[in-house]
C-alpha positions as a printed NumPy array, in Angstrom:
array([[157.227,  46.61 ,  60.986],
       [156.727,  48.072,  64.45 ],
       [153.254,  49.306,  65.355],
       [153.282,  52.338,  67.626],
       [150.12 ,  52.864,  69.621],
       [148.894,  56.486,  69.357],
       [149.069,  58.516,  72.553],
       [145.56 ,  58.538,  74.064],
       [146.333,  61.847,  75.761],
       [146.827,  63.621,  72.444],
       [143.694,  62.033,  70.985],
       [141.563,  63.054,  73.97 ],
       [143.016,  66.565,  74.031],
       [142.074,  66.939,  70.365],
       [138.582,  65.561,  71.019],
       [138.081,  67.995,  73.89 ],
       [139.467,  70.968,  71.942],
       [137.459,  70.236,  68.776],
       [134.226,  69.822,  70.701],
       [134.862,  73.02 ,  72.689],
       [135.447,  75.004,  69.49 ],
       [132.334,  73.575,  67.854],
       [130.024,  74.259,  70.8  ],
       [131.387,  77.763,  71.41 ],
       [130.949,  78.608,  67.696],
       [127.356,  77.349,  67.758],
       [126.532,  79.363,  70.877],
       [128.139,  82.53 ,  69.509],
       [126.223,  82.123,  66.229],
       [123.029,  82.346,  68.306],
       [124.152,  85.771,  69.531],
       [125.04 ,  84.877,  73.105],
       [128.078,  84.008,  75.184],
       [128.66 ,  80.46 ,  76.419],
       [127.44 ,  79.839,  79.964],
       [129.684,  77.693,  82.136],
       [129.716,  75.845,  85.423],
       [132.875,  75.615,  87.497],
       [133.935,  72.291,  88.992],
       [136.751,  71.412,  91.38 ],
       [137.786,  68.798,  93.904],
       [138.338,  69.666,  97.54 ],
       [141.178,  68.24 ,  99.599],
       [140.918,  67.654, 103.324],
       [137.532,  69.314, 103.513],
       [138.944,  72.667, 102.319],
       [136.914,  74.712,  99.836],
       [138.893,  74.64 ,  96.522],
       [138.924,  78.431,  96.136],
       [142.191,  78.561,  94.148],
       [140.904,  76.071,  91.57 ],
       [137.54 ,  77.782,  91.32 ],
       [139.173,  81.208,  91.016],
       [141.404,  79.887,  88.217],
       [138.349,  78.466,  86.437],
       [136.558,  81.798,  86.789],
       [139.527,  83.767,  85.454],
       [139.838,  81.399,  82.483],
       [136.128,  81.771,  81.67 ],
       [136.264,  85.554,  81.966],
       [139.323,  85.705,  79.645],
       [137.296,  83.76 ,  77.081],
       [134.26 ,  86.077,  77.503],
       [132.101,  83.255,  78.833],
       [129.314,  83.812,  81.331],
       [130.305,  82.434,  84.709],
       [127.263,  81.361,  86.647],
       [126.644,  82.5  ,  90.183],
       [127.536,  80.363,  93.19 ],
       [124.693,  78.059,  92.153],
       [126.79 ,  77.059,  89.13 ],
       [129.824,  76.052,  91.201],
       [130.163,  72.377,  92.058],
       [132.662,  70.393,  94.08 ],
       [133.372,  66.892,  95.255],
       [136.035,  65.48 ,  97.552],
       [139.303,  64.311,  95.999],
       [139.328,  60.534,  95.955],
       [135.597,  60.394,  95.236],
       [134.356,  57.535,  93.037],
       [133.918,  57.542,  89.271],
       [132.583,  60.856,  87.915],
       [129.057,  59.607,  87.236],
       [128.764,  58.598,  90.909],
       [129.809,  61.987,  92.364],
       [127.126,  64.366,  93.59 ],
       [128.823,  67.545,  92.348],
       [129.661,  66.137,  88.917],
       [126.11 ,  64.821,  88.537],
       [124.838,  68.328,  89.278],
       [127.094,  69.706,  86.512],
       [125.569,  67.186,  84.12 ],
       [122.09 ,  68.196,  85.303],
       [122.827,  71.86 ,  84.452],
       [123.955,  70.779,  80.972],
       [120.916,  68.558,  80.376],
       [118.544,  71.304,  81.552],
       [120.144,  73.823,  79.172],
       [121.368,  76.139,  81.942],
       [125.022,  75.705,  80.948],
       [126.931,  75.101,  77.728],
       [130.045,  73.747,  79.378],
       [132.153,  73.222,  82.451],
       [135.55 ,  74.664,  83.352],
       [138.029,  72.594,  85.37 ],
       [141.678,  73.245,  86.225],
       [143.013,  69.915,  84.902],
       [141.502,  66.883,  83.209],
       [142.378,  64.736,  86.23 ],
       [139.696,  66.611,  88.195],
       [137.199,  64.768,  86.008],
       [139.098,  61.487,  86.18 ],
       [142.709,  60.327,  86.303],
       [141.627,  57.277,  84.272],
       [141.721,  57.659,  80.486],
       [138.616,  55.537,  79.902],
       [136.49 ,  57.46 ,  82.413],
       [137.726,  60.804,  81.133],
       [136.89 ,  59.829,  77.548],
       [133.449,  58.642,  78.644],
       [132.77 ,  62.066,  80.161],
       [134.055,  63.898,  77.07 ],
       [131.752,  61.769,  74.917],
       [128.809,  62.505,  77.236],
       [129.416,  66.258,  76.872],
       [129.774,  65.928,  73.104],
       [126.5  ,  63.989,  72.942],
       [124.767,  66.74 ,  74.927],
       [126.231,  69.57 ,  72.765],
       [128.322,  70.866,  75.648],
       [132.028,  71.286,  76.269],
       [134.738,  70.695,  78.826],
       [137.299,  73.484,  79.155],
       [140.587,  72.757,  80.92 ],
       [142.5  ,  75.705,  82.369],
       [145.887,  73.94 ,  82.359],
       [145.66 ,  71.124,  79.797],
       [149.385,  70.38 ,  80.047],
       [149.63 ,  70.604,  83.837],
       [150.178,  66.871,  84.096],
       [152.565,  65.305,  81.651],
       [150.848,  62.724,  79.52 ],
       [147.279,  63.767,  80.419],
       [144.824,  65.523,  78.055]])
């Protein structure tokens, strides 16, 4: 008998999707729209306006409240693990303080290109009753 290892990408995509649906349902049942932060990585010191605009458009299409500029966070591409990045830590701070219900990113690799780190962040959001929304979940083949 051959044992086939399940695709971690599919498992993490399902985890992310299920948690998003659960949190959004809970927020809507309280009579309000989900509040979200936007997060992106900059390249070469350039402000990631395209990524942030895509995150905003995605949130608006879902009828989520997009925070003002104070709810927009960035780090430089190539930055260390998510929990060591200033911008990502500020996203987590907004979640912990109850100012946001989730974060919108363009692709999961913005959080981390490493499956273990990405899962760790998804679990952190789940633990804090918050969600991660990915604008283009299939933008990278094999990534959740």
